[in-house]
FIVEX-769560 format. One record per residue (C-alpha): residue in three letters; x, y, z. Coordinates in steps of 0.25 Angstrom, whole numbers, plus 2048, in hexadecimal, padded with zeros to 3 digits. Layout:
<nubas>
ALAXYZ
...
</nubas>
This chain:
<nubas>
UNK3EF750508
UNK3FA74F4FE
UNK4027414FC
UNK4127414FB
UNK4177334F9
UNK4227314FF
UNK42C7264FA
UNK43771F503
UNK43D7124FB
UNK441708506
UNK4456F9505
UNK43C6EE503
UNK43C6E550E
UNK4396F4518
UNK42E6F1523
UNK4216F751D
UNK41D6FC52A
UNK42970352A
UNK42970B51D
UNK41B70F522
UNK42071552F
UNK42D71B527
UNK42372151C
UNK419728529
UNK42772C52E
UNK42C733520
UNK42073651D
UNK41D74152A
UNK42B745529
UNK42774A51C
UNK41A750522
UNK42175752B
UNK42D75D522
UNK42076051B
UNK416766528
UNK40C75C524
UNK40674E525
UNK40B74151D
UNK403735520
UNK40B72951A
UNK3FF71E519
UNK40571450D
UNK41471150A
UNK41670B4FC
UNK4257024FC
UNK42E7044F1
UNK43A6FC4F2
UNK4457054E8
UNK4527034EE
UNK45670D4F7
UNK45E708505
UNK45871650C
UNK44C71E50D
UNK44B72D508
UNK44473650E
UNK434739509
UNK43373C4FB
UNK4297424F5
UNK4237414E8
UNK41E7504E0
UNK4187544D4
UNK4207584CB
UNK41B7674CA
UNK4217674D8
UNK42D7664D4
UNK42B7704C7
UNK42877A4D0
UNK4367774DC
UNK43D7784CE
UNK4377844CA
UNK43978A4D8
UNK4477874D6
UNK44A78D4C8
UNK44279A4CA
UNK44879F4D8
UNK4507924E0
UNK45E78F4D9
UNK46079C4D1
UNK46B79F4D9
UNK4737904D7
UNK46C78A4C9
UNK46978E4BD
UNK4627874B3
UNK46C7864A5
UNK46477A49D
UNK45777249D
UNK454765496
UNK447764491
UNK43B75A492
UNK435754488
UNK42975A48B
UNK42F76B48D
UNK42876F485
UNK41B76D490
UNK42477349C
UNK42578249E
UNK42D7834AA
UNK43D77B4A6
UNK44477F4B1
UNK4377774BA
UNK43276D4B0
UNK43D7674AA
UNK44275F4B5
UNK4357594BA
UNK4307574AB
UNK43B74E4A5
UNK4497564A2
UNK44F7604AA
UNK45676E4AD
UNK4677714AB
UNK46B7794B6
UNK47977E4BC
UNK47D7834C7
UNK4827904C6
UNK4897924D1
UNK4947864CF
UNK49F78B4C8
UNK49D7814BC
UNK48D77E4BB
UNK48A7704B6
UNK47F76E4B0
UNK4757664BB
UNK46775F4B5
UNK45B7624BC
UNK4537554B7
UNK44874D4BE
UNK4537434C6
UNK4597504CA
UNK44C7564CE
UNK4467474D7
UNK45674A4DC
UNK4517574E1
UNK4477534E8
UNK44C7474EE
UNK45874F4F4
UNK44E75C4F9
UNK447752501
UNK45174B506
UNK45B75850B
UNK45076250A
UNK444761512
UNK43F76D512
UNK440770504
UNK43B763500
UNK42E76750A
UNK42D772503
UNK42C76C4F3
UNK4237614FB
UNK41976D4FF
UNK41D7744F2
UNK4217834FB
UNK42E7814F2
UNK43578E4F2
UNK4437924EA
UNK44C78C4F5
UNK44577E4F5
UNK44677E4E6
UNK4557834E8
UNK4577764F0
UNK45076D4E8
UNK4587724DA
UNK46476F4E4
UNK4607614E7
UNK45E75D4D9
UNK4687634D1
UNK4747624DD
UNK4707584E5
UNK46F7614F2
UNK46C7714F4
UNK47A7764F1
UNK4767844F0
UNK46F7904F8
</nubas>
């Protein structure tokens, strides 16, 4: 069984028993979306100053993110987006697939929405990737479940890149 980490920012004065109940409830919601089982047996408390509780966040391996980007650029975003340049990381000579590996490994892909009257450069870097993952988890749970289950397709990749670059799904 895969072990996923659910991160929930809380206020420091929260009752620990309530936290476990909350984590178990969110774990069950995540399991329902994925069609599986999620047992919560441990809660680690961290105070990062957030006032609200986000949906569960599951940590992904870099390879999963690279695969998602590959799916997006090789089949999902071509109708609205094009790559105009790359910002190379220091280890660029060790990387093969610029469009999927650069944003994960320290630098970026520069894109434009070709359907805009005056396309502007949008930088897809690690921060944009993380923002896109968070927005996808919050707003598009069915596609987020595809990411977690590693059953992504061109549509999932498209939604992810739109969330990362545009802050929401604007096209398609």
